[in-house]
C-alpha positions as CSV (number, residue, x, y, z in Angstrom):
1,F,0.0,0.0,0.0
2,L,1.0,3.6,-0.4
3,L,0.4,6.5,2.0
4,D,-0.7,9.7,0.4
5,D,0.6,8.3,-2.9
6,K,4.2,8.7,-1.7
7,P,6.9,6.0,-1.5
8,P,7.8,3.7,0.1
9,I,5.4,0.9,-0.9
10,H,4.5,-1.0,2.3
11,T,4.1,-4.7,2.0
12,D,2.3,-5.7,5.2
13,Y,0.2,-9.0,5.2
14,I,-2.9,-7.6,6.9
15,V,-3.9,-3.9,7.2
16,I,-6.5,-2.2,9.4
17,I,-7.6,1.2,8.3
18,S,-9.5,3.1,11.0
19,N,-10.6,6.7,11.9
20,G,-10.9,6.1,15.6
21,K,-9.2,4.7,18.7
22,Y,-11.0,1.4,18.8
23,Y,-11.4,-1.5,16.4
24,S,-14.6,-3.4,16.9
25,S,-16.2,-2.5,20.2
26,N,-13.3,-2.7,22.8
27,M,-10.0,-3.2,21.0
28,F,-7.7,-0.3,21.3
29,I,-5.9,0.8,18.1
30,S,-3.8,3.8,19.2
31,D,-4.0,6.8,21.5
32,K,-2.9,9.0,18.5
33,A,-6.2,8.2,16.5
34,S,-8.8,10.8,16.4
35,P,-12.0,10.9,14.3
36,N,-11.6,14.7,13.9
37,D,-7.9,15.1,12.9
38,G,-8.5,14.6,9.2
39,L,-6.3,11.5,9.1
40,L,-6.8,7.7,8.7
41,D,-5.0,5.5,11.1
42,V,-3.3,2.6,9.4
43,I,-2.0,-0.6,11.3
44,G,0.2,-3.0,9.2
45,F,0.8,-6.5,10.2
46,Q,4.1,-7.8,8.7
47,K,3.9,-11.5,9.6
48,R,1.2,-14.1,8.5
49,N,2.0,-17.3,10.5
50,S,-0.6,-18.5,12.9
51,L,1.4,-17.7,16.0
52,S,1.9,-14.1,14.9
53,I,-1.8,-13.7,14.2
54,L,-2.7,-15.0,17.6
55,R,-0.2,-12.6,19.1
56,Y,-1.6,-9.7,17.1
57,I,-5.2,-10.5,18.4
58,W,-3.9,-10.8,22.0
59,E,-2.1,-7.4,21.9
60,L,-5.0,-5.8,20.0
61,K,-7.3,-6.7,22.9
62,G,-4.6,-5.6,25.5
63,G,-4.0,-2.3,23.9
64,N,-0.4,-2.8,23.2
65,L,-0.5,-3.6,19.4
66,T,1.6,-0.7,18.1
67,E,4.5,-1.6,20.4
68,L,5.2,-4.8,18.6
69,P,8.3,-4.7,16.3
70,D,6.5,-6.4,13.4
71,V,3.4,-4.0,13.6
72,E,3.6,-0.7,11.8
73,Y,1.4,2.4,12.6
74,F,1.0,5.2,10.2
75,Q,-1.4,8.2,9.7
76,A,-2.4,9.5,6.3
77,Q,-5.3,11.2,4.4
78,N,-5.3,8.6,1.6
79,I,-4.2,4.9,1.5
80,R,-3.9,3.2,-1.9
81,L,-4.2,-0.5,-1.6
82,L,-2.3,-1.9,-4.6
83,P,-3.2,-4.8,-6.7
84,H,-1.2,-7.7,-5.4
85,G,-3.2,-10.8,-6.0
86,H,-7.0,-10.8,-5.6
87,H,-7.5,-9.7,-2.0
88,K,-10.8,-8.9,-0.5
89,I,-11.6,-5.7,1.2
90,H,-13.9,-5.7,4.2
91,L,-15.8,-2.7,5.6
92,D,-17.2,-3.1,9.1
93,G,-16.9,-6.8,8.8
94,E,-18.6,-7.1,5.4
95,P,-16.8,-7.8,2.1
96,I,-17.2,-4.9,-0.3
97,G,-14.7,-5.5,-3.0
98,Y,-11.2,-6.4,-4.0
99,T,-7.9,-4.6,-4.4
100,P,-6.9,-2.3,-5.8
101,A,-8.7,0.5,-3.9
102,L,-8.2,4.1,-2.6
103,V,-9.4,4.8,0.9
104,S,-9.5,8.4,1.8
105,V,-10.9,10.6,4.7
106,A,-13.2,13.6,4.1
107,P,-12.3,15.9,7.0
108,S,-15.3,17.3,9.0
109,A,-17.8,15.5,6.7
110,I,-19.8,14.2,9.7
111,R,-20.7,16.2,12.8
112,I,-20.9,14.1,15.9
113,V,-22.9,15.5,18.8
114,C,-22.6,13.9,22.2
């Protein structure tokens, strides 16, 4: 994937793109994440073996995910998912298409009132 269409090309195995601090209902992504900063938060998982996937899930639930040496954290306005194979893209748990794709944020497009 590319961040804001600038090199380098990142080759992580699994990528989570978020616009908030939490993934699902209670899994902490990063304290840097904010829904109103105009940036998407990108978590890249470098390894794909079963033990690493279990470790990622454990640390995601524990809130320490971005401290792992084989997990990358970025922020960007646009993330271009490049065509490498025929990989599914999921949105909120539902498959919506395949790579390639461009994911971007529209700053201040939604007003949240609490």
